C-alpha positions in Angstrom: 0.0 0.0 0.0 2.9 2.4 0.8 4.1 2.0 -2.8 0.7 2.9 -4.2 0.5 6.0 -1.9 4.0 7.0 -3.0 2.9 6.6 -6.7 0.0 9.0 -6.1 2.3 11.6 -4.5 5.0 11.3 -7.3 2.3 11.6 -10.0 0.9 14.7 -8.4 4.4 16.2 -8.2 5.0 15.2 -11.9 1.9 17.2 -12.8 2.8 20.4 -11.1 6.4 20.4 -12.3 5.3 19.4 -15.8 2.9 22.3 -15.9 5.6 24.7 -15.0 7.9 23.2 -17.7 5.1 23.6 -20.3 4.6 27.3 -19.4 8.3 28.1 -19.4 9.6 26.0 -22.3 6.4 25.5 -24.4 4.4 22.2 -24.2 6.0 20.4 -27.2 9.6 21.5 -26.5 9.4 20.9 -22.7 7.8 17.5 -23.2 10.6 16.4 -25.6 13.4 17.5 -23.2 11.6 15.8 -20.3 11.3 12.5 -22.2 14.9 12.7 -23.4 16.1 13.0 -19.8 13.9 10.1 -18.7 15.1 7.9 -21.6 18.8 8.5 -20.7 18.2 7.7 -17.0 16.0 4.6 -17.7 18.2 3.4 -20.5 21.3 3.5 -18.2 19.4 1.4 -15.6 18.2 -1.1 -18.1 21.5 -1.7 -19.9 23.3 -1.9 -16.6 20.9 -4.2 -14.8 18.6 -6.1 -17.2 19.8 -5.9 -20.8 18.5 -9.4 -21.6 14.9 -8.2 -21.0 14.8 -6.4 -24.3 13.3 -8.8 -26.8 11.9 -7.9 -30.3 8.5 -9.6 -30.0 7.6 -7.8 -26.8 9.5 -4.6 -27.7 7.1 -4.1 -30.7 4.1 -4.1 -28.4 5.8 -1.9 -25.7 6.8 0.5 -28.5 3.3 0.7 -29.9 2.0 1.3 -26.3 4.6 4.1 -25.9 3.6 5.7 -29.2 0.1 6.1 -28.0 0.7 6.6 -24.3 3.9 8.6 -24.0 3.7 9.9 -27.6 0.2 11.0 -28.4 -0.8 11.1 -24.7 2.0 13.2 -23.4 2.1 15.7 -26.3 -1.6 16.3 -25.6 -0.9 16.4 -21.8 1.6 19.2 -22.1 -0.6 21.0 -24.6 -3.4 21.0 -22.0 -1.0 22.1 -19.2 -0.5 25.4 -21.0 -4.2 26.1 -21.4 -6.1 24.8 -18.4 -3.4 24.2 -15.7 -2.3 21.0 -14.0 -5.4 20.4 -11.8 -8.0 20.2 -14.6 -5.5 18.4 -16.9 -4.8 15.6 -14.5 -8.5 15.3 -13.5 -9.6 14.9 -17.1 -6.6 12.7 -17.9 -7.0 10.2 -15.0 -10.8 10.2 -15.2 -11.1 9.5 -18.9 -8.2 7.0 -19.1 -10.1 4.1 -17.5 -13.1 4.8 -19.7 -10.9 4.7 -22.8 -9.1 1.6 -21.5 -12.4 -0.3 -21.0 -13.7 0.8 -24.3 -10.5 -0.5 -26.0 -10.8 -3.8 -24.1 -14.4 -4.0 -25.3 -13.6 -3.3 -29.0 -10.3 -5.3 -29.1 -10.7 -8.1 -26.5 -14.5 -8.4 -26.5 -14.8 -7.7 -22.7 -18.4 -6.8 -21.8 -19.6 -3.4 -20.5 -22.0 -4.2 -17.7 -24.3 -1.9 -15.7 -21.6 -1.1 -13.0 -19.3 0.2 -15.8 -22.0 2.3 -17.3 -23.1 3.7 -13.9 -19.5 4.6 -13.0 -19.0 6.3 -16.5 -22.1 8.4 -15.9 -20.8 9.5 -12.5 -17.4 10.3 -13.9 -18.8 12.3 -16.8 -21.2 14.2 -14.5 -18.4 15.2 -12.2 -16.1 16.2 -15.0 -18.9 18.4 -16.6 -19.2 20.2 -13.2 -15.4 20.6 -12.8 -14.6 22.1 -16.2 -17.3 24.8 -16.3 -15.5 28.0 -17.5 -16.7 29.8 -14.3 -14.4 27.5 -12.3 -11.3 28.9 -14.0 -9.2 30.9 -11.5 -6.4 33.5 -11.8 -3.1 31.8 -12.1 0.3 33.1 -10.8 1.7 32.3 -14.3 -1.1 33.3 -16.8 -2.3 30.5 -18.9 -2.2 30.8 -22.7 -4.2 29.4 -25.5 -7.9 28.5 -25.9 -9.6 26.9 -22.9 -11.6 24.5 -25.2 -8.4 23.3 -26.9 -7.0 22.5 -23.5 -10.0 20.5 -22.5 -9.9 18.5 -25.7 -6.1 17.9 -25.3 -6.6 16.6 -21.8 -9.3 14.1 -23.1 -6.8 13.0 -25.8 -4.2 12.5 -23.1 -6.7 10.3 -21.3 -7.2 8.3 -24.5 -3.4 7.9 -24.8 -2.9 6.8 -21.2 -5.9 4.4 -21.2 -5.3 2.8 -24.6 -1.6 2.7 -24.0 -2.1 0.8 -20.8 -4.2 -1.9 -22.5 -1.5 -2.4 -25.1 1.2 -2.4 -22.5 -0.6 -5.4 -20.7 -0.5 -7.2 -24.1 3.2 -6.5 -24.3 3.8 -7.9 -20.8 1.9 -11.0 -21.7 4.1 -11.5 -24.8 7.2 -11.0 -22.6 6.0 -13.5 -20.1 5.4 -16.1 -22.8 9.0 -15.6 -24.0 10.2 -16.2 -20.4 11.5 -12.7 -20.0 11.5 -11.5 -16.4 11.5 -7.7 -17.0 10.7 -4.9 -14.6 8.7 -1.7 -14.5 11.9 0.2 -15.5 12.4 -2.0 -18.5 8.8 -1.5 -19.7 9.0 2.2 -19.0 12.2 2.5 -21.0 10.8 0.8 -24.1 7.6 2.9 -24.0 9.5 6.2 -23.3 11.7 5.5 -26.4 8.6 5.5 -28.6 7.2 8.6 -26.9 10.5 10.4 -27.4 10.4 9.6 -31.2 6.8 10.9 -31.5 7.6 14.0 -29.5 10.6 14.8 -31.7 8.4 14.5 -34.8 5.8 16.8 -33.1 8.5 19.4 -32.4 9.9 19.1 -36.0 6.4 19.6 -37.5 5.9 22.7 -35.3 9.2 24.1 -36.4 8.5 23.5 -40.1 4.8 24.3 -40.4 3.7 26.0 -37.2 3.5 29.8 -36.6 6.9 31.3 -35.9 5.7 32.8 -32.6 4.9 29.3 -31.4 8.5 28.1 -31.3 10.6 31.3 -31.2 9.6 31.7 -27.5 11.0 28.3 -26.6 13.7 28.8 -24.0 16.9 26.9 -23.3 16.4 23.9 -21.0 19.8 24.8 -19.4 18.3 27.9 -17.8 18.9 27.6 -14.1 15.3 28.7 -13.3 13.9 25.9 -15.5 16.3 23.0 -14.8 14.8 22.0 -11.4 11.3 21.9 -12.7 12.5 20.0 -15.8 14.3 17.3 -13.9 11.4 17.1 -11.4 9.0 16.4 -14.3 11.3 13.7 -15.7 12.0 12.0 -12.4 8.6 12.2 -10.7 6.7 10.8 -13.7 8.4 8.4 -16.1 11.3 7.3 -13.8 10.4 7.2 -10.1 6.6 7.4 -10.4 6.3 4.5 -12.9 8.8 2.4 -10.9 6.7 2.8 -7.7 3.6 2.1 -9.7 5.0 -1.2 -10.9 6.2 -2.0 -7.4 2.7 -1.5 -6.1 1.3 -3.8 -8.7 3.6 -6.6 -7.5 2.2 -6.5 -4.0 -1.4 -5.5 -4.4 -4.3 -6.2 -6.7 -4.4 -3.9 -9.7 -7.9 -2.6 -8.8 -6.7 -1.4 -5.4 -3.6 0.2 -6.9 -5.5 2.0 -9.6 -8.1 3.2 -7.1 -5.4 4.7 -4.9 -3.6 6.3 -7.9 -7.0 7.7 -9.0 -6.9 10.0 -6.0 -4.0 12.0 -7.6 -6.3 14.9 -8.8 -7.4 15.4 -5.2 -3.9 15.1 -3.7 -2.5 17.6 -6.1 -5.1 20.4 -5.5 -3.1 21.9 -2.6 0.1 21.7 -4.7 -1.6 23.5 -7.6 -2.8 26.2 -5.2 0.8 26.8 -4.0 2.6 26.6 -7.3 0.0 27.9 -9.7 -2.4 29.9 -7.6 -5.2 27.7 -8.9 -8.1 27.8 -6.4 -11.0 25.7 -7.6 -14.6 26.9 -7.1 -17.0 24.9 -4.9 -18.7 23.5 -7.9 -15.4 22.5 -9.5 -14.4 20.8 -6.2 -17.6 18.9 -5.9 -17.3 17.8 -9.5 -13.8 16.6 -9.0 -14.8 14.6 -6.0 -17.7 13.0 -8.0 -15.4 12.2 -10.9 -12.7 10.7 -8.8 -15.2 8.7 -6.8 -16.5 7.2 -10.1 -12.9 6.2 -11.1 -12.3 4.6 -7.6 -15.6 2.7 -7.9 -14.8 1.6 -11.4 -11.5 0.0 -10.3 -12.8 -1.5 -7.0 -16.3 -2.5 -8.1 -16.8 -2.6 -11.8 -13.7 -4.7 -12.4 
């Protein structure tokens, strides 16, 4: 249980540091540098400790999972950070991820969607609708930029990436197990981060070639002393330490319990967002967040 609680705290810290990186470096550029740092750290651990865990049959599935999760998902995540802040971004991301995961399992694996799933989905969507009302948007210490609606859509896409990527990742783990490969969470994270790094690099290239000049000329150097702590925090708390603790939690607890604890991340990070971003949710937004998170918790403990 301690590992699951630590995962929740690290994911919350990853969100607030990631939001600051997105605001100071730009979402696409900041995400690319963050994934580059994570890939170097994870790669060093994998090649030093478990190089034999990298096998082509399972790597293909982990890579596909990473393209959708760390690629599409994280590019969208950092796009949302710039526009709606970390609190709403993580709320939408973590609340929609299990819905997209179960929809993927239904379409791909044929798993049924019973009444408990539908009930939880309604509860989640109702809470989210209350939480994202424009009137709940507060004044930020660092002013947000971009359209609010685009940020909402990007956060939902991030949830799609995380949920769908998780389902494909479980397929990759099954293939690795069939091959007799005893990997680890770090090994899986490294393979997925590599794919995300490639997708993010392509996204930055497209923005540089075809995007408006003002969208990339403001990107600052990641070597800036003011940015470096936030950047390393975003890389360490999320893909490196956070994911490692998440895998450790899954080894000692049932997945439903772990996911239910991690689903509390949007609630845990509210005080952090208040301190770092000046984001004070309205009463309606707070009630909506509690409803949505309750739906996710029930979905993992009850519906599954």
